[in-house]
N, C-alpha and C positions, 0 to 999 in steps of 0.2 A: 767462565772458561775453566776455572779450576775444577769444578764439578766434572766437566767433560774429560779432563785428564784423569781424574779418579776412575771414571768408568773405562777408559782406555787401559789403565794399568790393571784394573780388575780383570778385564778381558785377557789381557797378556798373561796374568798369573793363572787364570783358569785354563787357558791354552797350554801353558807349560805343565801344569798338574795333570791335565788329561792326556797330554803327550806321554808323560811318565806312566800313567795308568795303562794306556793302550800299548805303549811301547813294551811294558813288561809282558803283556799277553803276546805280542808279536815275537819277542825274543824266546818266549817259552815255546811257541809254535814252530819257530825256526829251528830250535834244538830238537824238538820232537819229530818234525817232519823230514829235516834235511841233514842234521848232524848224527842223530842217534837212531836213524831209521834202520830196521832189520831188513826191510824189504827192497832196499835200494832207493831210487828216486821216487817221490810222491806223484800221484796222477796230475794231469794237466789242470784239473779243477783246483787243485791245492795251490798250484803255481799261481793261477789266475786270482784266487782269493788273497794270497799273500801280497801279490802286487797291489792289489786294491786296498789292502790294510796299510801297506806302505804309503800309498797316495794319501790316505787319510791322515797318517802321521806327518807326512811332508806338509800337508795343508796346515796342520796345527802349528808346525815350526814357522812356516811362511807368514802365519798370521801374526807372529811376534814382531815383525818388521813391516810387512806390507798387509795391512788388515783386511782390505777388501778382496784381494787376490787370494789370500790364505783362507778366508771365510768361504769363498766360492769353491776352492778346491776341497776344503774340508767337507762341505756339504755334498759335493759330487762323490768323493771318496767314501764318505760314511754310507750314503744311500746305496751306492754300487756294492760296497763291501758286505753290508748286512743282507742285501738281496742276493748276493752270490753265495752266501753260506746257508741261506734258507733259514735263518734263525727265527723261531716262533715268537720270541719276545720283542721283535722288531715292531714298532719303532721305539718302544719304551726304553730299552738299554741305550739305544743310539741317541736318545734325547740328552744324554750327558754332554754331548758334543755341541748342543745348542747353547750351553751356558756362556762361553765366550762370544758367541755370535749375538746373543741377546745384549750382553754388555756393550758390544761394539755398536749395535744398533742404536742403543741410547746415546752413546758418544757421537755417532753421526747425526742423530736428530738434534742434539744440543748444538752441535756445530752448524747445522743447516739454519736453525732459528737465530742463532747469533749472527750469522753472516747476512741474513735477511734484514736485520735491524741495524 
């Protein structure tokens, strides 16, 4: 059971670090598009992408407490965000968000097999 908890905490640490990584991008784009914009408000497509980016960040934070819900929201937010911006490096750059989910998957598998025995 200790091994399972190690994977849980690895997932939480990954989620926090990735939140900080993508959060820095979010803040930079927030300043660029909304606070320091010379042309007024950005187009609707930018608003939509920023909301999806926020959903991805919220999923990472939720993952710290409610792992399954947070993983689900993170996956949905990540896929939707990167598809909305039309990033050509997708899915490779988005794969960074898989790290906490992989660790959680190992945690879930260990718990499943321990509960069966």
